[in-house]
C-alpha positions in Angstrom: 46.4 104.3 50.2 42.8 104.0 49.3 41.8 104.5 45.7 39.1 107.0 44.6 36.5 104.3 43.8 37.0 102.8 47.3 36.5 106.2 48.9 33.3 106.7 46.9 32.0 103.2 47.9 32.7 104.0 51.6 30.9 107.3 51.4 27.9 105.7 49.7 27.7 103.1 52.4 28.0 105.7 55.2 25.2 107.8 53.5 23.0 104.7 53.2 23.5 103.9 56.9 22.7 107.5 57.8 19.5 107.2 55.7 18.4 104.1 57.6 19.0 105.8 61.0 17.1 109.0 60.0 14.2 107.7 58.0 11.3 106.6 60.1 9.7 104.7 57.2 9.5 100.9 56.8 10.0 98.3 54.2 7.3 95.7 53.7 7.9 92.4 51.9 4.6 90.7 50.9 4.7 87.1 50.0 1.5 85.4 48.7 1.0 82.0 50.3 1.0 80.4 46.9 4.5 81.8 46.2 5.7 80.6 49.6 4.4 77.1 48.8 6.2 77.3 45.4 9.5 78.4 47.0 9.3 75.7 49.7 9.2 73.0 47.1 13.0 73.3 46.8 13.5 73.2 50.6 13.7 75.7 53.4 17.2 76.8 52.5 16.2 77.8 49.0 13.1 79.6 50.4 15.2 81.6 52.7 17.8 82.4 50.0 15.1 83.7 47.6 13.4 85.7 50.4 16.8 87.3 51.3 17.4 88.3 47.7 13.9 89.8 47.5 14.4 91.8 50.7 17.8 93.1 49.5 16.3 94.2 46.3 13.5 96.1 48.2 16.1 97.8 50.3 18.0 99.0 47.2 14.8 100.2 45.6 13.9 102.1 48.8 17.3 103.8 48.8 16.9 104.9 45.2 13.4 106.2 46.1 15.0 108.4 48.8 17.4 109.8 46.2 15.1 110.4 43.3 11.6 110.2 44.7 9.3 107.2 44.2 8.6 106.0 40.7 6.2 108.2 38.7 6.1 110.8 41.6 5.1 114.3 40.4 6.8 117.4 41.5 10.0 119.4 40.9 12.7 117.6 38.9 15.3 115.8 41.1 19.0 116.2 40.8 19.3 112.4 40.9 17.0 110.3 38.6 16.3 106.6 38.2 18.3 105.1 35.4 16.8 101.7 35.0 18.4 98.4 36.1 21.4 96.3 35.4 22.9 93.0 36.3 25.0 92.8 39.5 25.7 90.4 42.3 25.4 90.4 46.1 26.9 88.0 48.7 24.4 85.9 50.6 25.4 83.2 53.0 29.0 83.2 51.7 28.1 82.8 48.0 27.9 85.4 45.2 24.4 85.5 43.7 23.2 87.5 40.7 20.6 90.2 41.1 19.0 93.0 39.0 20.0 96.2 40.8 18.5 99.7 40.3 20.7 102.5 38.9 20.6 106.2 39.7 22.2 109.0 37.7 23.1 112.6 38.6 24.6 115.5 36.7 28.1 114.0 36.9 27.2 110.5 36.0 26.2 107.3 37.8 25.5 107.6 41.5 26.7 104.7 43.7 23.9 102.9 45.6 25.2 102.5 49.2 23.1 99.5 49.9 24.3 97.7 46.8 27.9 98.5 47.6 27.4 97.1 51.1 25.6 93.9 50.0 28.3 93.1 47.4 31.2 93.5 49.7 33.7 90.6 50.0 34.0 90.6 53.8 31.1 88.2 54.5 32.4 85.8 51.8 36.0 86.1 53.1 34.8 85.4 56.7 32.7 82.4 55.6 35.7 81.0 53.7 38.0 81.6 56.7 35.6 79.8 59.1 35.1 76.9 56.8 38.8 76.4 56.0 39.9 76.6 59.7 37.2 74.0 60.4 38.9 71.6 58.0 37.2 72.2 54.6 39.7 72.2 51.8 40.1 75.1 49.4 39.0 72.9 46.5 36.0 71.6 48.3 34.6 75.0 49.5 32.8 76.0 46.3 30.6 72.9 45.8 30.0 72.6 49.6 28.5 76.1 50.1 26.7 76.6 46.8 23.1 76.6 47.8 21.6 78.1 44.6 21.9 77.1 41.0 22.0 80.8 40.2 25.0 81.4 42.5 28.3 82.0 40.7 30.8 79.2 41.1 34.0 80.0 43.0 37.3 78.6 41.9 39.9 77.2 44.2 42.3 80.1 43.4 39.6 82.6 44.4 38.9 80.7 47.6 42.7 80.8 48.4 42.9 84.5 47.7 40.0 85.3 49.9 41.4 83.1 52.7 44.7 84.9 52.5 43.0 88.2 52.8 40.9 87.3 55.8 43.6 85.3 57.6 45.9 88.3 57.2 43.2 90.5 58.7 42.6 88.1 61.6 46.3 88.0 62.5 46.6 91.8 62.2 43.6 92.2 64.6 45.2 89.6 67.0 48.7 91.2 67.0 47.5 94.8 67.2 44.7 94.7 69.8 45.0 97.0 72.8 46.3 95.2 76.0 46.1 98.2 78.4 43.0 96.8 80.0 44.3 93.3 80.6 44.7 92.7 84.4 47.3 90.0 84.6 47.5 87.3 87.2 49.9 85.2 85.2 52.0 85.6 82.1 53.0 82.4 80.2 55.7 82.3 77.6 56.6 79.3 75.5 58.4 78.6 72.3 56.7 76.1 70.0 58.2 74.8 66.8 56.0 74.8 63.7 57.5 73.7 60.3 61.0 74.4 61.5 60.1 77.9 62.7 60.0 78.8 66.4 56.9 80.7 67.5 57.4 82.4 70.9 53.9 82.8 72.2 52.6 84.8 75.2 49.3 83.9 76.9 47.8 85.9 79.8 45.5 84.8 82.6 43.5 87.6 84.1 41.9 88.2 87.5 38.7 86.3 86.4 40.6 83.2 85.2 40.1 83.9 81.5 42.9 83.2 79.1 43.9 85.5 76.3 46.5 85.1 73.5 48.6 88.2 73.9 50.8 87.7 70.9 53.4 85.6 69.2 56.7 86.2 67.4 58.2 84.1 64.6 61.9 83.4 64.5 64.4 80.8 63.3 65.2 79.8 66.8 64.1 80.5 70.4 66.7 83.2 71.0 66.7 86.4 73.0 65.9 88.5 69.9 62.6 86.6 69.4 61.7 86.9 73.1 62.6 90.6 73.3 60.7 91.3 70.1 57.5 89.7 71.6 57.8 91.4 75.0 58.6 94.7 73.4 55.5 94.5 71.2 53.3 93.6 74.2 54.7 96.7 76.0 54.0 98.9 73.0 50.4 97.7 73.0 49.9 98.7 76.6 50.5 95.6 78.6 51.5 96.6 82.1 54.3 94.3 83.2 54.5 95.9 86.6 51.2 94.4 87.8 51.4 91.7 90.4 51.6 88.6 88.3 53.4 85.3 88.1 55.7 84.7 85.1 55.7 81.1 83.8 58.3 80.2 81.1 59.3 77.0 79.4 62.9 77.1 80.7 64.5 79.1 77.9 67.4 81.3 79.1 66.4 83.8 76.5 62.8 84.1 77.8 64.2 84.3 81.3 66.4 87.2 80.4 63.4 88.9 78.6 61.2 88.5 81.7 63.9 90.0 83.9 64.3 92.9 81.5 60.7 93.9 81.2 59.1 92.6 84.4 62.0 93.4 86.8 64.3 91.2 88.8 61.8 90.9 91.7 58.9 89.6 89.5 58.3 86.0 90.6 59.3 83.5 87.9 58.3 79.8 87.6 60.0 77.4 85.3 57.7 74.9 83.7 57.8 71.7 85.8 56.8 69.6 82.8 59.6 70.9 80.6 62.0 70.2 83.5 60.8 66.7 83.8 61.1 66.1 80.1 64.6 67.4 80.0 65.7 65.2 82.9 64.2 61.9 81.7 65.5 62.7 78.2 68.9 61.6 79.4 67.6 58.0 80.0 66.8 55.2 77.7 63.1 55.1 76.6 62.2 52.1 78.9 63.7 53.9 81.9 61.9 57.2 81.4 58.5 56.5 82.9 59.9 55.4 86.2 62.1 58.5 86.7 59.3 60.8 85.4 56.9 59.3 88.0 59.4 60.0 90.8 59.9 63.6 89.7 56.2 64.1 89.5 55.7 62.7 93.0 58.3 65.1 94.3 56.7 68.1 92.7 53.2 67.0 94.0 54.3 67.5 97.6 52.6 70.5 99.0 55.4 71.8 101.3 58.2 73.7 99.8 60.7 72.1 102.2 59.5 68.6 101.6 59.4 69.0 97.8 62.9 70.5 97.7 64.3 67.8 100.0 62.7 65.1 97.7 64.2 66.7 94.6 67.7 67.0 96.3 67.5 63.3 97.2 66.7 62.5 93.6 69.6 64.7 92.5 72.0 62.8 94.8 70.8 59.5 93.4 71.1 60.8 89.8 74.7 61.8 90.5 75.6 58.1 90.8 73.3 56.9 87.9 73.4 59.7 85.3 75.4 62.8 86.1 74.0 64.6 83.1 70.5 64.1 84.3 71.6 65.3 87.8 73.0 68.5 86.4 69.8 69.1 84.4 67.8 68.8 87.6 70.1 71.1 89.5 69.9 73.8 86.9 67.0 76.1 87.7 65.6 73.8 90.4 64.7 76.7 92.7 62.6 78.4 90.0 60.6 75.2 89.5 59.4 75.4 93.1 58.0 79.0 92.9 54.5 77.8 93.5 55.6 75.9 96.7 57.7 78.9 97.9 54.9 81.4 97.4 52.3 79.0 98.9 50.0 79.5 95.9 46.6 77.8 96.4 46.8 74.2 95.3 43.6 74.6 93.2 45.7 76.6 90.8 48.6 74.2 90.5 47.2 72.2 87.6 47.2 75.2 85.3 50.1 77.3 86.6 52.8 74.6 87.1 53.4 74.3 83.3 53.0 76.1 80.0 50.6 73.4 78.9 47.8 75.9 78.1 50.0 77.2 75.3 50.8 73.7 74.0 47.1 72.9 74.2 46.4 76.0 72.0 49.0 74.8 69.5 47.4 71.4 69.3 44.3 73.3 67.9 46.7 75.2 65.6 48.0 71.9 64.2 44.4 70.7 63.6 43.7 73.9 61.7 46.8 73.5 59.6 46.4 69.9 58.8 45.4 70.4 55.2 48.4 72.5 54.3 50.6 70.4 52.1 53.1 73.0 51.0 54.6 75.8 53.1 55.9 78.8 51.2 58.2 81.6 52.3 56.6 84.8 53.5 53.8 85.3 55.9 52.0 81.9 55.3 53.1 80.4 58.7 52.1 83.6 60.5 48.7 83.7 58.9 47.9 80.0 59.5 49.3 80.0 63.1 47.5 83.2 63.9 44.2 81.8 62.5 44.7 78.7 64.6 45.3 80.7 67.7 42.2 82.8 67.1 40.2 79.6 66.8 41.8 78.2 69.9 41.1 81.4 71.9 37.4 81.1 71.1 37.4 77.7 72.7 39.2 78.8 75.9 37.4 78.4 79.2 38.3 79.8 82.6 41.1 78.0 84.3 40.5 75.3 86.9 40.4 76.8 90.4 39.9 80.4 89.2 38.1 81.3 92.4 41.4 80.9 94.2 43.1 83.6 92.1 42.8 86.2 94.9 45.0 83.8 96.9 47.6 84.0 94.2 47.5 87.8 94.1 47.9 87.9 97.9 50.9 85.5 97.7 52.5 87.7 95.1 52.0 90.9 97.1 53.4 89.2 100.2 56.5 88.0 98.3 57.2 91.6 97.1 57.0 92.9 100.7 59.8 90.7 101.9 63.1 92.6 102.5 65.0 90.7 99.8 62.4 91.4 97.2 62.2 95.0 98.2 66.0 95.2 97.8 65.8 93.8 94.3 63.1 96.3 93.3 65.3 99.1 94.5 
C-alpha cells in the first residue's frame, strides 16, 4: 500500500507533466562563451554535468513560476507563493548531486515541486547500478567508478546493494509477469538448468519471425513435475496459447514431457534434445571412449532421411547391446522422439537450432557471467533475482535463429502432421 507522501509525490509529478504538455512556453539556457570555456577546463564530462544541473534548476524555477507567477510579478495575490530555496539533491548520470531547489508554500504548508520530485527519484540510479553490476562491476567498486563530480554524494557499498536488490527484483517481476498473449509460437523449448544446487526450469519461445523470447522460469529443488507444471501453468495464466501449431523441444525430462502433454495435448509434436541424448549415452563409457561414440551418434543424427537415421541408430543400439547394455537401453529410451525433425521433414536449415535446447544453455552461460562476482548465496529470492537479471541481459543479446526464413516450412510440416489420421485420433 502506498503511503501518503508517495501519493503526493506521484500527483505532483503528474501535475508537472501536464504543465509541460499544456504550456506553450519555452525554457532558454544562456551560457556565455567565457563560462563555457571555464567549464570545459575540467573536461567535457564536467561541462555536460554542470550544464545538466543548470537546466534542471531552470525547469524547477519555471514550474514554480507557473504556480506563483514570475518573481516580482504584480497582480492579485496567489494561493501559492515562492518560499525561498533550500538544499536538495537530484540524480544525474546515476549519481546523486546537491542542488539549491526552489520552495513554494500554500495555505496548508509546503507544496511539492513535481519537477524536483521527478529529478530526485531513485529509478535512474537503480537502473544505472543494475546495468553496471550485471556488466561485471562490483558493488564496492561502483561508487568510485561512476562519481564524475566532486560535489556528488558518495554512495556506500550497502546502498549500492540495496538499490541493486530493488531494481533486480523489479526486472524479474517485469520478466515473469509480461503478457504472452501476442506471442506467435513456432517452437517452445524447455530445459532444466542447475544453478547453485537449485534447478531452474526455463521456457524459451521462438516466434514466426525467428526471434527468441525468455517466456519464464521456475525455481525448484529438483527438476520434478511440480516445477514443470508450475512453469507451464504460469505461462498459460499469462496468455500463452499452447494450442498454436508449434514444436515442443525438451531436455529429456519425464516431468517436462508429462507437462507438455498436459498443457499442449497428446498430439502436439515433441522433440527430445539430441544433444542431451548423446550425453546420456556416452556418459556410460570411460572418458577416453566417449568422443568416438559421440561422433558416431552425431553422424547418425546428421542423416537427412528419417529411415536412414533410425536404421543407423538401431544398428548402433545392436552394437551397444554387446558392448555396454546400459548405454543401449539409454539409446532405446525415447529414441523415436529424438527423430521428430526427421519424421516431420523439417527444413534442414532449422536443424542447428531446433535439434537441441542449446539456446537455453547459451542464455545460462550469460547468466553465469553476470553472477560471477557473487561470492555468497543467501536464502530467499537472491537466486531468482540474479538469474532473472542474467536472463534479461541474455535476451537483449538474442538474434534471430539461423535459417529463420525456413520457418514457414516448419509450420507447414506441423500442420501436415496434425492432419494425419493418427494425430487426429489423438486430438479427439
